[in-house]
C-alpha positions as CSV (number, residue, x, y, z in Angstrom):
1,X,16.9,-98.3,34.7
2,X,14.7,-95.3,34.8
3,X,12.5,-94.4,31.7
4,X,12.5,-91.2,29.8
5,X,9.2,-90.1,31.4
6,X,10.7,-90.5,34.8
7,X,13.7,-88.5,33.7
8,X,11.5,-85.7,32.5
9,X,9.5,-85.7,35.7
10,X,12.8,-85.6,37.7
11,X,14.0,-82.7,35.5
12,X,10.7,-80.9,35.9
13,X,10.9,-81.4,39.7
14,X,14.4,-80.1,39.7
15,X,13.5,-77.0,37.7
16,X,10.5,-76.3,40.0
17,X,12.8,-76.8,43.0
18,X,15.4,-74.4,41.4
19,X,12.7,-71.8,40.8
20,X,11.4,-72.2,44.3
21,X,14.8,-72.0,46.0
22,X,15.9,-68.5,47.0
23,X,19.3,-67.4,48.4
24,X,19.5,-67.4,52.2
25,X,20.7,-63.9,52.1
26,X,21.7,-61.8,49.2
27,X,24.0,-59.8,51.4
28,X,25.6,-63.0,52.7
29,X,26.2,-64.3,49.2
30,X,27.9,-61.1,48.2
31,X,30.1,-61.2,51.2
32,X,31.1,-64.7,50.5
33,X,31.9,-63.9,46.9
34,X,34.0,-60.9,47.9
35,X,35.9,-63.2,50.3
36,X,36.6,-65.6,47.5
37,X,37.7,-62.8,45.2
38,X,40.4,-61.8,47.8
39,X,41.5,-65.4,48.4
40,X,41.5,-66.7,44.8
41,X,43.6,-64.7,42.3
42,X,42.9,-67.2,39.4
43,X,39.8,-66.0,37.6
44,X,38.8,-69.4,36.2
45,X,39.2,-71.1,39.6
46,X,37.3,-68.2,41.2
47,X,34.3,-68.9,38.9
48,X,34.5,-72.7,39.8
49,X,34.4,-71.8,43.5
50,X,31.5,-69.5,43.0
51,X,29.6,-72.3,41.1
52,X,30.2,-74.6,44.1
53,X,29.1,-71.9,46.5
54,X,25.8,-71.3,44.6
55,X,25.1,-75.0,44.1
56,X,26.0,-76.5,47.5
57,X,25.5,-73.7,50.0
58,X,22.7,-71.6,48.4
59,X,21.0,-74.3,46.4
60,X,21.1,-72.2,43.2
61,X,21.8,-73.8,39.9
62,X,24.8,-71.8,38.6
63,X,24.6,-70.2,35.2
64,X,27.1,-68.2,33.2
65,X,25.1,-65.0,33.3
66,X,24.5,-65.2,37.1
67,X,28.1,-66.0,37.8
68,X,29.4,-63.2,35.6
69,X,27.0,-60.7,37.3
70,X,28.3,-61.7,40.7
71,X,32.0,-61.8,39.9
72,X,32.5,-59.3,37.1
73,X,35.9,-60.5,36.1
74,X,37.3,-61.8,32.8
75,X,35.2,-62.4,29.7
76,X,31.9,-64.2,29.2
77,X,33.7,-67.4,28.0
78,X,35.4,-67.7,31.4
79,X,32.3,-68.5,33.5
80,X,31.1,-70.9,30.7
81,X,34.4,-72.8,30.9
82,X,34.3,-72.8,34.7
83,X,30.8,-74.1,34.6
84,X,31.9,-77.1,32.5
85,X,34.8,-77.8,34.9
86,X,32.4,-77.6,37.8
87,X,29.9,-80.2,36.3
88,X,32.8,-82.4,35.3
89,X,34.2,-82.3,38.8
90,X,30.8,-83.0,40.2
91,X,30.3,-86.0,38.0
92,X,33.7,-87.4,38.9
93,X,33.1,-86.9,42.6
94,X,29.7,-88.6,42.3
95,X,31.3,-91.7,40.5
96,X,34.0,-91.9,43.2
97,X,31.4,-91.8,46.0
98,X,29.2,-94.4,44.3
99,X,32.2,-96.7,43.8
100,X,33.2,-96.4,47.4
101,X,29.6,-97.1,48.6
102,X,28.6,-100.7,49.4
103,X,26.0,-101.1,46.7
104,X,25.2,-103.9,44.3
105,X,26.6,-103.8,40.8
106,X,23.2,-103.4,39.2
107,X,22.4,-100.4,41.4
108,X,25.7,-98.9,40.7
109,X,25.3,-99.4,37.0
110,X,21.8,-97.9,37.0
111,X,23.0,-95.0,39.1
112,X,25.9,-94.4,36.8
113,X,23.6,-94.4,33.8
114,X,21.2,-92.1,35.5
115,X,24.0,-89.8,36.6
116,X,25.4,-89.9,33.1
117,X,22.0,-89.0,31.6
118,X,21.6,-86.2,34.2
119,X,25.1,-85.0,33.3
120,X,24.4,-85.0,29.6
121,X,21.1,-83.1,30.1
122,X,22.8,-80.6,32.4
123,X,25.6,-80.1,29.9
124,X,23.1,-79.7,27.0
125,X,21.1,-77.3,29.2
126,X,24.2,-75.4,30.1
127,X,25.4,-75.2,26.4
128,X,22.0,-74.0,25.3
129,X,21.9,-71.4,28.0
130,X,25.5,-70.4,27.0
131,X,24.5,-70.1,23.4
132,X,21.3,-68.1,24.3
133,X,23.3,-65.8,26.6
134,X,26.1,-65.5,24.0
135,X,23.4,-64.5,21.4
136,X,22.0,-62.0,23.9
137,X,25.5,-60.6,24.5
138,X,26.1,-60.4,20.8
139,X,22.9,-58.5,20.4
140,X,23.8,-56.3,23.3
141,X,27.3,-55.7,21.9
142,X,25.8,-54.8,18.5
143,X,23.5,-52.4,20.2
144,X,26.4,-50.9,22.1
145,X,28.3,-50.6,18.9
146,X,25.4,-48.8,17.3
147,X,25.1,-46.5,20.3
148,X,28.9,-45.9,20.1
149,X,28.6,-45.0,16.4
150,X,25.7,-42.7,17.2
151,X,27.6,-41.2,20.1
152,X,30.6,-40.6,17.8
153,X,28.4,-39.0,15.2
154,X,26.8,-36.9,17.9
155,X,30.3,-36.0,19.1
156,X,31.3,-34.9,15.6
157,X,28.1,-32.9,15.3
158,X,28.7,-31.3,18.7
159,X,32.2,-30.4,17.6
160,X,30.9,-28.8,14.4
161,X,28.2,-27.0,16.4
162,X,30.8,-25.8,18.9
163,X,32.9,-24.4,16.0
164,X,29.8,-22.7,14.6
165,X,29.0,-21.3,18.0
166,X,32.5,-20.0,18.4
167,X,32.3,-18.4,15.0
168,X,29.0,-16.8,15.8
169,X,30.3,-15.7,19.2
170,X,33.2,-14.0,17.5
171,X,30.9,-12.3,15.1
172,X,28.5,-11.2,17.8
173,X,31.5,-9.9,19.9
174,X,32.6,-7.8,16.9
175,X,29.1,-6.5,16.4
176,X,28.8,-5.8,20.1
177,X,32.0,-3.7,20.1
178,X,30.8,-1.8,17.0
179,X,27.4,-1.2,18.7
180,X,29.2,0.1,21.8
181,X,31.3,2.5,19.7
182,X,28.1,3.7,17.9
183,X,26.4,4.1,21.3
184,X,29.3,6.1,22.6
185,X,29.2,8.4,19.4
186,X,25.4,8.8,19.9
187,X,25.9,9.7,23.5
188,X,28.4,12.4,22.6
189,X,26.1,13.8,20.0
190,X,23.2,13.7,22.5
191,X,25.3,15.6,25.1
192,X,26.1,18.2,22.5
193,X,22.4,18.5,21.6
194,X,21.6,18.8,25.3
195,X,24.0,21.7,25.6
196,X,22.6,23.4,22.5
197,X,19.0,22.9,23.8
198,X,19.9,24.3,27.2
199,X,21.4,27.4,25.5
200,X,18.3,27.8,23.4
201,X,16.0,27.3,26.4
202,X,18.0,30.0,28.3
203,X,17.7,32.4,25.4
204,X,14.0,31.7,25.2
205,X,13.5,32.3,29.0
206,X,15.4,35.6,28.7
207,X,13.3,36.7,25.8
208,X,10.1,35.7,27.7
209,X,11.2,37.7,30.7
210,X,11.9,40.7,28.6
211,X,8.5,40.4,26.9
212,X,6.8,40.1,30.2
213,X,8.6,43.2,31.5
214,X,7.6,45.2,28.3
215,X,4.0,43.9,28.5
216,X,3.8,45.0,32.2
217,X,5.2,48.4,31.3
218,X,2.8,48.7,28.4
219,X,-0.2,47.7,30.5
220,X,0.8,50.3,33.1
221,X,1.1,52.9,30.5
222,X,-2.3,52.0,29.0
223,X,-3.8,52.1,32.5
224,X,-2.2,55.5,33.2
225,X,-3.4,56.7,29.8
226,X,-6.9,55.7,30.5
227,X,-6.8,57.5,33.8
228,X,-5.4,60.6,32.1
229,X,-8.2,60.5,29.5
230,X,-10.8,60.1,32.2
231,X,-9.4,63.2,34.0
232,X,-9.3,65.0,30.7
233,X,-13.0,64.3,30.1
234,X,-13.8,65.6,33.5
235,X,-11.9,68.9,32.9
236,X,-13.1,69.2,29.3
237,X,-16.2,71.3,30.1
238,X,-14.2,73.9,32.1
239,X,-10.9,73.8,30.1
240,X,-11.8,73.1,26.5
241,X,-8.7,74.4,25.0
242,X,-6.4,72.6,27.5
243,X,-8.4,69.4,27.0
244,X,-8.0,69.6,23.3
245,X,-4.3,70.1,23.6
246,X,-4.0,67.2,26.0
247,X,-6.1,64.9,23.8
248,X,-4.0,65.9,20.8
249,X,-0.9,65.3,22.8
250,X,-2.3,61.9,24.0
251,X,-3.1,61.1,20.4
252,X,0.4,61.8,19.3
253,X,1.8,59.7,22.2
254,X,-0.6,56.9,21.3
255,X,0.5,57.0,17.7
256,X,4.1,56.9,18.8
257,X,3.3,54.1,21.1
258,X,1.5,52.3,18.4
259,X,4.5,52.7,16.1
260,X,6.7,51.4,19.0
261,X,4.4,48.5,19.5
262,X,4.4,47.8,15.8
263,X,8.2,47.8,15.8
264,X,8.1,45.5,18.9
265,X,5.7,43.3,17.1
266,X,8.0,43.0,14.1
267,X,10.9,42.3,16.5
268,X,8.8,39.6,18.2
269,X,7.9,38.1,14.9
270,X,11.6,38.1,13.9
271,X,12.5,36.5,17.2
272,X,9.7,33.9,16.8
273,X,11.0,33.2,13.2
274,X,14.5,32.8,14.6
275,X,13.2,30.5,17.4
276,X,11.3,28.5,14.8
277,X,14.4,28.2,12.6
278,X,16.4,27.1,15.7
279,X,13.6,24.7,16.6
280,X,13.5,23.3,13.0
281,X,17.3,22.7,13.0
282,X,17.2,21.2,16.5
283,X,14.3,18.9,15.4
284,X,16.3,17.7,12.4
285,X,19.2,16.9,14.7
286,X,17.1,15.3,17.3
287,X,15.3,13.1,14.7
288,X,18.5,11.2,14.2
289,X,18.7,10.3,17.9
290,X,15.0,9.8,18.5
291,X,15.3,6.3,20.0
292,X,18.1,7.2,22.4
293,X,17.0,10.6,23.5
294,X,13.2,10.7,24.2
295,X,13.7,13.3,26.8
296,X,15.1,15.7,24.2
297,X,12.0,15.2,22.1
298,X,9.9,16.1,25.1
299,X,11.9,19.3,25.6
300,X,11.5,20.2,22.0
301,X,7.8,19.7,22.3
302,X,7.9,22.1,25.3
303,X,9.8,24.6,23.2
304,X,7.2,24.3,20.5
305,X,4.4,24.9,23.1
306,X,6.3,27.9,24.3
307,X,6.4,29.3,20.7
308,X,2.6,28.7,20.5
309,X,2.2,30.5,23.8
310,X,4.3,33.5,22.4
311,X,2.1,33.6,19.4
312,X,-1.0,33.6,21.6
313,X,0.4,36.3,23.7
314,X,1.3,38.3,20.6
315,X,-2.2,37.9,19.3
316,X,-3.5,39.1,22.8
317,X,-1.2,42.1,22.6
318,X,-2.6,42.9,19.1
319,X,-6.1,42.6,20.5
320,X,-5.2,45.0,23.3
321,X,-3.8,47.5,20.8
322,X,-6.9,47.2,18.8
323,X,-9.0,47.9,21.9
324,X,-6.8,50.9,22.7
325,X,-7.2,52.3,19.2
326,X,-10.9,51.8,19.4
327,X,-10.9,53.6,22.7
328,X,-9.0,56.5,21.1
329,X,-11.5,56.6,18.3
330,X,-14.4,56.7,20.8
331,X,-12.7,59.7,22.5
332,X,-12.3,61.5,19.2
333,X,-15.9,60.9,18.4
334,X,-17.0,62.2,21.8
335,X,-14.8,65.2,21.3
336,X,-16.4,65.9,17.9
337,X,-19.9,65.6,19.4
338,X,-18.9,67.9,22.1
339,X,-17.7,70.5,19.6
340,X,-20.8,70.2,17.5
341,X,-23.0,70.6,20.6
342,X,-21.0,73.7,21.6
343,X,-21.3,75.2,18.2
344,X,-25.1,74.7,18.3
345,X,-25.2,76.3,21.7
346,X,-23.2,79.3,20.4
347,X,-25.4,79.7,17.4
348,X,-28.5,79.6,19.6
349,X,-27.1,82.4,21.7
350,X,-26.4,84.6,18.7
351,X,-29.9,84.2,17.4
352,X,-31.3,85.2,20.8
């Protein structure tokens, strides 16, 4: 009868042999199991056949976890029950074979005891493994349940978030429609302002053309007047009386022209005031649509620059008038000197 130490060594050798054994071919094993799945509709018997296939053909010690991974049918208790049936059948077959063999009674008895001991150890090992695997499966099931609860909570949170998003979407849609309506209103107002600005620009261009025409005529008249004065000075020595009359006539014309220019100046100032008033009103209207109509602001700036140019041109005209008045005064002074010189000459002649 073998001792406990020999049994331990045998078990150790068996475990080493089991770890060293590898399946002939994983693909072949899967094909054989698939064939058994088609041939055997009974799930319990299918697990028993798979245990036989692993143990006898591939030299793999069958376990519940390994069998369940290969078959994937039924619950975890089915492969454990099939494994007990397999070991029981294997023990019965071993006893029948030993009884049929021509061996002495003592050898048969020792073999039966050894086989029984191996059977008990295999069953204990299988039960322990089943318990460990069951505990692992319970832990895994608990983890899955926790994950399921977390998933449910996440799903509820997602539903709540979806409802919030839908509500926000509806609010944003309403705000978008309102913004579109406001943008349409601003666009209409901007078009109206563009029309008013175009009309004001046309009026300003027309006034500027008129001013240029008047300025050209005035410059021409001043040029003609200067030429006339120059001719008058040349004829003054020979035709004193005629020159005096012409100078007096030119003085009157200059005064009339000065009065006309003063009136034109007042009209220009009134036009500038009117343009400034229109510009102020347009600036107030354009200030409300400043962000949408930057181009209008630029046009207003151009209009303001035009006003500044008109002012500068008016100042230039005033300076020209001042120069013209100074020229008239110089002519008068020359005429006075001429008369005084003539009087002195006449007095000298009388003394002689």
